[in-house]
Backbone as XML, in Angstrom:
<?xml version="1.0"?>
<chain id="A" units="angstrom">
  <residue number="1" name="MET">
    <atom name="N" x="20.405" y="0.474" z="-0.152"/>
    <atom name="CA" x="20.118" y="-0.286" z="1.317"/>
    <atom name="C" x="21.080" y="-1.352" z="1.580"/>
  </residue>
  <residue number="2" name="ASN">
    <atom name="N" x="21.693" y="-1.483" z="2.620"/>
    <atom name="CA" x="22.488" y="-2.457" z="2.965"/>
    <atom name="C" x="21.632" y="-3.900" z="3.038"/>
  </residue>
  <residue number="3" name="ARG">
    <atom name="N" x="22.433" y="-5.032" z="2.965"/>
    <atom name="CA" x="21.790" y="-6.368" z="3.135"/>
    <atom name="C" x="21.311" y="-6.715" z="4.424"/>
  </residue>
  <residue number="4" name="ALA">
    <atom name="N" x="22.149" y="-6.110" z="5.363"/>
    <atom name="CA" x="21.768" y="-6.497" z="6.886"/>
    <atom name="C" x="20.198" y="-6.288" z="7.264"/>
  </residue>
  <residue number="5" name="PRO">
    <atom name="N" x="19.577" y="-5.149" z="6.942"/>
    <atom name="CA" x="18.347" y="-4.955" z="7.290"/>
    <atom name="C" x="17.369" y="-6.039" z="6.469"/>
  </residue>
  <residue number="6" name="LEU">
    <atom name="N" x="17.681" y="-6.274" z="5.118"/>
    <atom name="CA" x="17.033" y="-7.382" z="4.504"/>
    <atom name="C" x="16.893" y="-8.722" z="5.087"/>
  </residue>
  <residue number="7" name="ILE">
    <atom name="N" x="18.143" y="-9.154" z="5.426"/>
    <atom name="CA" x="18.170" y="-10.269" z="6.192"/>
    <atom name="C" x="17.357" y="-10.321" z="7.505"/>
  </residue>
  <residue number="8" name="MET">
    <atom name="N" x="17.463" y="-9.188" z="8.108"/>
    <atom name="CA" x="16.789" y="-9.210" z="9.643"/>
    <atom name="C" x="15.138" y="-9.188" z="9.324"/>
  </residue>
  <residue number="9" name="TYR">
    <atom name="N" x="14.754" y="-8.423" z="8.250"/>
    <atom name="CA" x="13.242" y="-8.583" z="7.803"/>
    <atom name="C" x="13.120" y="-10.060" z="7.471"/>
  </residue>
  <residue number="10" name="SER">
    <atom name="N" x="13.747" y="-10.707" z="6.606"/>
    <atom name="CA" x="13.525" y="-12.137" z="6.394"/>
    <atom name="C" x="13.317" y="-13.014" z="7.618"/>
  </residue>
  <residue number="11" name="VAL">
    <atom name="N" x="14.529" y="-12.970" z="8.407"/>
    <atom name="CA" x="14.361" y="-13.593" z="9.495"/>
    <atom name="C" x="13.367" y="-13.513" z="10.465"/>
  </residue>
  <residue number="12" name="ALA">
    <atom name="N" x="12.653" y="-12.194" z="10.647"/>
    <atom name="CA" x="11.669" y="-11.901" z="11.267"/>
    <atom name="C" x="10.392" y="-12.252" z="10.588"/>
  </residue>
  <residue number="13" name="GLY">
    <atom name="N" x="10.455" y="-12.301" z="9.369"/>
    <atom name="CA" x="9.166" y="-13.067" z="8.774"/>
    <atom name="C" x="8.967" y="-14.306" z="8.898"/>
  </residue>
  <residue number="14" name="VAL">
    <atom name="N" x="10.094" y="-15.101" z="9.014"/>
    <atom name="CA" x="10.221" y="-16.463" z="9.179"/>
    <atom name="C" x="9.762" y="-16.895" z="10.601"/>
  </residue>
  <residue number="15" name="ALA">
    <atom name="N" x="10.250" y="-16.008" z="11.653"/>
    <atom name="CA" x="9.910" y="-16.052" z="12.991"/>
    <atom name="C" x="8.482" y="-15.961" z="13.300"/>
  </residue>
  <residue number="16" name="GLY">
    <atom name="N" x="8.017" y="-14.876" z="12.615"/>
    <atom name="CA" x="6.404" y="-14.594" z="12.773"/>
    <atom name="C" x="5.654" y="-15.727" z="12.086"/>
  </residue>
  <residue number="17" name="ALA">
    <atom name="N" x="6.136" y="-16.274" z="11.001"/>
    <atom name="CA" x="5.377" y="-17.510" z="10.446"/>
    <atom name="C" x="5.586" y="-18.692" z="11.155"/>
  </residue>
  <residue number="18" name="GLY">
    <atom name="N" x="6.696" y="-18.754" z="11.954"/>
    <atom name="CA" x="6.827" y="-19.937" z="12.767"/>
    <atom name="C" x="5.824" y="-19.819" z="14.065"/>
  </residue>
  <residue number="19" name="GLY">
    <atom name="N" x="5.641" y="-18.562" z="14.502"/>
    <atom name="CA" x="4.722" y="-18.357" z="15.628"/>
    <atom name="C" x="3.277" y="-18.607" z="15.302"/>
  </residue>
  <residue number="20" name="ILE">
    <atom name="N" x="2.968" y="-18.168" z="14.045"/>
    <atom name="CA" x="1.641" y="-18.626" z="13.644"/>
    <atom name="C" x="1.363" y="-20.121" z="13.522"/>
  </residue>
  <residue number="21" name="VAL">
    <atom name="N" x="2.548" y="-20.923" z="13.049"/>
    <atom name="CA" x="2.397" y="-22.283" z="12.820"/>
    <atom name="C" x="2.437" y="-22.993" z="14.218"/>
  </residue>
  <residue number="22" name="VAL">
    <atom name="N" x="3.112" y="-22.536" z="15.168"/>
    <atom name="CA" x="3.025" y="-22.982" z="16.637"/>
    <atom name="C" x="1.584" y="-22.664" z="17.164"/>
  </residue>
  <residue number="23" name="LEU">
    <atom name="N" x="1.313" y="-21.438" z="17.012"/>
    <atom name="CA" x="0.012" y="-20.933" z="17.609"/>
    <atom name="C" x="-1.331" y="-22.054" z="17.430"/>
  </residue>
  <residue number="24" name="THR">
    <atom name="N" x="-1.224" y="-22.311" z="15.904"/>
    <atom name="CA" x="-2.380" y="-23.179" z="15.326"/>
    <atom name="C" x="-2.456" y="-24.482" z="15.507"/>
  </residue>
  <residue number="25" name="ARG">
    <atom name="N" x="-1.192" y="-25.078" z="16.028"/>
    <atom name="CA" x="-1.078" y="-26.412" z="16.264"/>
    <atom name="C" x="-2.025" y="-27.005" z="17.417"/>
  </residue>
  <residue number="26" name="ARG">
    <atom name="N" x="-2.349" y="-28.159" z="17.312"/>
    <atom name="CA" x="-3.255" y="-28.756" z="18.479"/>
    <atom name="C" x="-2.505" y="-29.121" z="19.475"/>
  </residue>
  <residue number="27" name="ALA">
    <atom name="N" x="-2.846" y="-29.170" z="20.658"/>
    <atom name="CA" x="-2.179" y="-29.856" z="21.815"/>
    <atom name="C" x="-3.022" y="-30.821" z="22.588"/>
  </residue>
  <residue number="28" name="ALA">
    <atom name="N" x="-2.201" y="-31.887" z="23.012"/>
    <atom name="CA" x="-3.046" y="-32.862" z="23.661"/>
    <atom name="C" x="-3.193" y="-32.728" z="25.189"/>
  </residue>
  <residue number="29" name="SER">
    <atom name="N" x="-2.339" y="-31.867" z="25.665"/>
    <atom name="CA" x="-2.539" y="-31.887" z="27.241"/>
    <atom name="C" x="-2.535" y="-30.350" z="27.673"/>
  </residue>
  <residue number="30" name="GLU">
    <atom name="N" x="-2.798" y="-30.083" z="28.832"/>
    <atom name="CA" x="-2.855" y="-28.570" z="29.216"/>
    <atom name="C" x="-1.335" y="-28.110" z="29.298"/>
  </residue>
  <residue number="31" name="GLY">
    <atom name="N" x="-0.404" y="-29.129" z="29.790"/>
    <atom name="CA" x="0.971" y="-28.518" z="29.686"/>
    <atom name="C" x="1.511" y="-28.161" z="28.334"/>
  </residue>
  <residue number="32" name="ALA">
    <atom name="N" x="1.126" y="-28.979" z="27.382"/>
    <atom name="CA" x="1.347" y="-28.670" z="25.953"/>
    <atom name="C" x="0.753" y="-27.420" z="25.278"/>
  </residue>
  <residue number="33" name="VAL">
    <atom name="N" x="-0.450" y="-27.242" z="25.765"/>
    <atom name="CA" x="-1.030" y="-25.881" z="25.619"/>
    <atom name="C" x="-0.315" y="-24.652" z="26.122"/>
  </residue>
  <residue number="34" name="TYR">
    <atom name="N" x="0.259" y="-24.680" z="27.247"/>
    <atom name="CA" x="1.031" y="-23.883" z="27.847"/>
    <atom name="C" x="2.292" y="-23.789" z="27.147"/>
  </residue>
  <residue number="35" name="ALA">
    <atom name="N" x="3.144" y="-24.760" z="26.686"/>
    <atom name="CA" x="4.290" y="-24.783" z="26.093"/>
    <atom name="C" x="4.066" y="-24.104" z="24.546"/>
  </residue>
  <residue number="36" name="ARG">
    <atom name="N" x="2.986" y="-24.470" z="23.950"/>
    <atom name="CA" x="2.757" y="-23.884" z="22.685"/>
    <atom name="C" x="2.691" y="-22.348" z="22.868"/>
  </residue>
  <residue number="37" name="ARG">
    <atom name="N" x="1.854" y="-21.882" z="23.766"/>
    <atom name="CA" x="1.637" y="-20.344" z="23.958"/>
    <atom name="C" x="2.961" y="-19.744" z="24.200"/>
  </residue>
  <residue number="38" name="ILE">
    <atom name="N" x="3.889" y="-20.422" z="24.946"/>
    <atom name="CA" x="4.880" y="-19.655" z="25.295"/>
    <atom name="C" x="6.020" y="-19.639" z="24.235"/>
  </residue>
  <residue number="39" name="GLY">
    <atom name="N" x="6.002" y="-20.736" z="23.482"/>
    <atom name="CA" x="6.911" y="-20.707" z="22.222"/>
    <atom name="C" x="6.217" y="-19.949" z="21.339"/>
  </residue>
  <residue number="40" name="ALA">
    <atom name="N" x="5.112" y="-19.748" z="20.928"/>
    <atom name="CA" x="4.446" y="-18.657" z="20.017"/>
    <atom name="C" x="4.817" y="-17.238" z="20.215"/>
  </residue>
  <residue number="41" name="THR">
    <atom name="N" x="4.738" y="-16.861" z="21.717"/>
    <atom name="CA" x="4.935" y="-15.607" z="22.232"/>
    <atom name="C" x="6.458" y="-15.273" z="22.014"/>
  </residue>
  <residue number="42" name="MET">
    <atom name="N" x="7.452" y="-16.296" z="22.388"/>
    <atom name="CA" x="8.598" y="-15.985" z="22.029"/>
    <atom name="C" x="9.150" y="-15.823" z="20.720"/>
  </residue>
  <residue number="43" name="LEU">
    <atom name="N" x="8.419" y="-16.432" z="19.794"/>
    <atom name="CA" x="8.652" y="-16.277" z="18.361"/>
    <atom name="C" x="8.165" y="-14.905" z="17.936"/>
  </residue>
  <residue number="44" name="PHE">
    <atom name="N" x="7.036" y="-14.520" z="18.290"/>
    <atom name="CA" x="6.382" y="-13.082" z="17.879"/>
    <atom name="C" x="7.170" y="-12.165" z="18.555"/>
  </residue>
  <residue number="45" name="ALA">
    <atom name="N" x="7.924" y="-12.217" z="19.713"/>
    <atom name="CA" x="8.723" y="-11.220" z="20.191"/>
    <atom name="C" x="10.013" y="-11.130" z="19.480"/>
  </residue>
  <residue number="46" name="LEU">
    <atom name="N" x="10.539" y="-12.237" z="18.898"/>
    <atom name="CA" x="11.723" y="-12.177" z="18.121"/>
    <atom name="C" x="11.421" y="-11.313" z="16.814"/>
  </residue>
  <residue number="47" name="ALA">
    <atom name="N" x="10.171" y="-11.721" z="16.259"/>
    <atom name="CA" x="9.935" y="-11.226" z="14.952"/>
    <atom name="C" x="9.696" y="-9.574" z="15.453"/>
  </residue>
  <residue number="48" name="THR">
    <atom name="N" x="9.155" y="-9.165" z="16.282"/>
    <atom name="CA" x="9.035" y="-7.852" z="16.498"/>
    <atom name="C" x="10.265" y="-7.015" z="16.789"/>
  </residue>
  <residue number="49" name="ILE">
    <atom name="N" x="11.105" y="-7.667" z="17.537"/>
    <atom name="CA" x="12.439" y="-6.977" z="18.031"/>
    <atom name="C" x="13.249" y="-7.001" z="16.614"/>
  </residue>
  <residue number="50" name="LEU">
    <atom name="N" x="13.318" y="-7.742" z="15.848"/>
    <atom name="CA" x="13.998" y="-7.982" z="14.665"/>
    <atom name="C" x="13.457" y="-6.888" z="13.671"/>
  </residue>
  <residue number="51" name="THR">
    <atom name="N" x="12.130" y="-6.834" z="13.616"/>
    <atom name="CA" x="11.693" y="-5.741" z="12.689"/>
    <atom name="C" x="11.963" y="-4.439" z="13.006"/>
  </residue>
  <residue number="52" name="VAL">
    <atom name="N" x="11.945" y="-3.954" z="14.417"/>
    <atom name="CA" x="12.063" y="-2.751" z="14.943"/>
    <atom name="C" x="13.685" y="-2.363" z="14.657"/>
  </residue>
  <residue number="53" name="PHE">
    <atom name="N" x="14.634" y="-3.351" z="14.930"/>
    <atom name="CA" x="15.818" y="-2.999" z="14.804"/>
    <atom name="C" x="16.354" y="-2.924" z="13.285"/>
  </residue>
  <residue number="54" name="ALA">
    <atom name="N" x="15.734" y="-3.793" z="12.516"/>
    <atom name="CA" x="15.823" y="-3.812" z="10.867"/>
    <atom name="C" x="15.422" y="-2.283" z="10.377"/>
  </residue>
  <residue number="55" name="THR">
    <atom name="N" x="14.284" y="-1.846" z="10.826"/>
    <atom name="CA" x="13.753" y="-0.570" z="10.647"/>
    <atom name="C" x="14.632" y="0.540" z="10.943"/>
  </residue>
  <residue number="56" name="ALA">
    <atom name="N" x="15.180" y="0.382" z="12.129"/>
    <atom name="CA" x="16.156" y="1.549" z="12.643"/>
    <atom name="C" x="17.394" y="1.538" z="11.904"/>
  </residue>
  <residue number="57" name="MET">
    <atom name="N" x="17.893" y="0.309" z="11.605"/>
    <atom name="CA" x="19.099" y="0.115" z="10.694"/>
    <atom name="C" x="18.964" y="0.710" z="9.334"/>
  </residue>
  <residue number="58" name="ALA">
    <atom name="N" x="17.795" y="0.553" z="8.819"/>
    <atom name="CA" x="17.512" y="0.960" z="7.330"/>
    <atom name="C" x="17.367" y="2.270" z="7.433"/>
  </residue>
  <residue number="59" name="SER">
    <atom name="N" x="16.938" y="3.142" z="8.325"/>
    <atom name="CA" x="16.925" y="4.669" z="8.522"/>
    <atom name="C" x="18.110" y="5.282" z="8.658"/>
  </residue>
  <residue number="60" name="TRP">
    <atom name="N" x="19.274" y="4.476" z="8.931"/>
    <atom name="CA" x="20.582" y="5.199" z="9.004"/>
    <atom name="C" x="20.954" y="5.745" z="7.572"/>
  </residue>
  <residue number="61" name="GLY">
    <atom name="N" x="20.529" y="5.348" z="6.552"/>
    <atom name="CA" x="20.845" y="5.888" z="5.313"/>
    <atom name="C" x="21.775" y="4.841" z="4.456"/>
  </residue>
  <residue number="62" name="PRO">
    <atom name="N" x="22.017" y="5.257" z="3.361"/>
    <atom name="CA" x="23.000" y="4.274" z="2.480"/>
    <atom name="C" x="24.496" y="4.190" z="3.203"/>
  </residue>
  <residue number="63" name="SER">
    <atom name="N" x="24.825" y="2.960" z="3.250"/>
    <atom name="CA" x="26.145" y="2.734" z="3.439"/>
    <atom name="C" x="27.153" y="2.579" z="2.324"/>
  </residue>
  <residue number="64" name="ALA">
    <atom name="N" x="28.479" y="2.865" z="2.418"/>
    <atom name="CA" x="29.269" y="2.859" z="1.325"/>
    <atom name="C" x="29.855" y="1.514" z="1.137"/>
  </residue>
</chain>
């Protein structure tokens, strides 16, 4: 397996963990709750997209 999918999986894992951290933080105001939800959604989307592309890249077969 090429190193690129492994790097993408790693970054996706970090983004997913970051989304969990952002989502579980307390917010002081209504605006902070909104910003926290938007940030967590963006991190989860990044993790999902990277995982899909890494899986596709890994399925291409071994590279020379």
